[in-house]
N, C-alpha and C positions, 0 to 999 in steps of 0.2 A: 836640621840647621836652618832651613828656609822658614820653618814655622815656629821659631822661638818666641816671637812676640805676636803670634796670631790673635790671641785674646785682646791684646791692646789695640791691634789694627781693627778688629771687629767692633770694639767699643768706639773707636774714633769714627768709623764709618757710620755707626748708628747715631752718634752725636751729629754728624754732618747731615744725615737724613732728617733728624729732628729740627735742625736749624733751618732747613729749606722748606719745611712744611708751613702751610698757612695756619693761622690761629685756630680755625675750626678743625682742621686735620690734626693739629697738635693736641687739642682737647680730646678728640676721638682716640688718638693714640694713647694718651695718658689714661683715659677711661678704660680702654682695652687692657692695658698693662695692669691696672688696679684690679680689674675683673679676673685676670689670669692669676694674679697673686692671691686673691681671695679664694678662688677655686682650689689652688694648690694647698692653701692653708686649711681649708675645710676637709680636703682629702687626707691630710696628714694628721689631723687632730685626734680622730677617734680610732680605737682599736677595732679591727674587724675580726670576723671568725677566722679568716686565713692567718692573720697575725698571731692569734692565740694558738692555733694549731702549729704554726711554724716554731713558736717559742717553746711549746710543749715538746715537740720532736727534738729540738736542740738540747733541751734539758735532759731528756731521756738518753740521748746519745752521749752526753757528758757523764751522767751519773750512773747509768745502767751497768757499765763494766765494773766500776768500783763496788756497786751493790752486789753483783754476782760473785765477785771475788770474796767479799765479806761472808756471804752465805756459804760458799764452798769451803771457806776456812772453818766456819762454825760447824758445818757438817763433818768435816774431816776430824776436828778436835773431838766432837761428840762420839763419832765412830771409834776413834782411838781409845778413848776412856771406856767406852762400852766394851770393846774387845779386850782391854786390859782387865776389866771387871769380870768378864766371862772366863778368862784364862788365868785366873789367880792361882789356882792350885795345880 
């Protein structure tokens, strides 16, 4: 209940800090923020090996159960028809 508008308060405090800075400090603050945004963008642009491994594991976890069920069904059908062919007479 006390922290409902915490983000808004934090934004307002940051604006007040920016208004009280000297022009040189303001330019340094803007340059620092731009640098941080650029670093975040560079980190998020490319896929790393860890990203590829994580996506591969996720796909395997989703598809593998269905794949195993399909294989088990095919083996069961094959064995049923093979057994029926062997016990024909």
